C-alpha angles and dihedrals in degrees: 000000000000124000092265096041127079134160107244108196114239095239091053092046092048095048095046098040094064095045127110108346100299099325088110092054091051090050091050090050092051097040098089091056092046092051091046090052091050092048091052097041094052099028092240128167105204128212126208113309123249111265103206118120108274145137090237138072105233124181133163117229148157128247121225089260090058097254116140119239141172119221114210120183109181130201102241113237131150098273093047092048089054089058093057120093 
């Protein structure tokens, strides 16, 4: 996958696309750039994303030092915002 290409699982795309009057579509449009920025910032090689229905892009990966990580980029909605510190 190139820096601007990611595989967005169908269940994630479907759940987010119908959410909040187009905000989900905007998030889906911006998601490849967000993931590319995260990959570069934290030197992460990502594996295939999780495919369960969700409002988040979730993918396991490995940092350049070999440590395992999970990248989660969530679609921001009221309930998710309440979970953030």
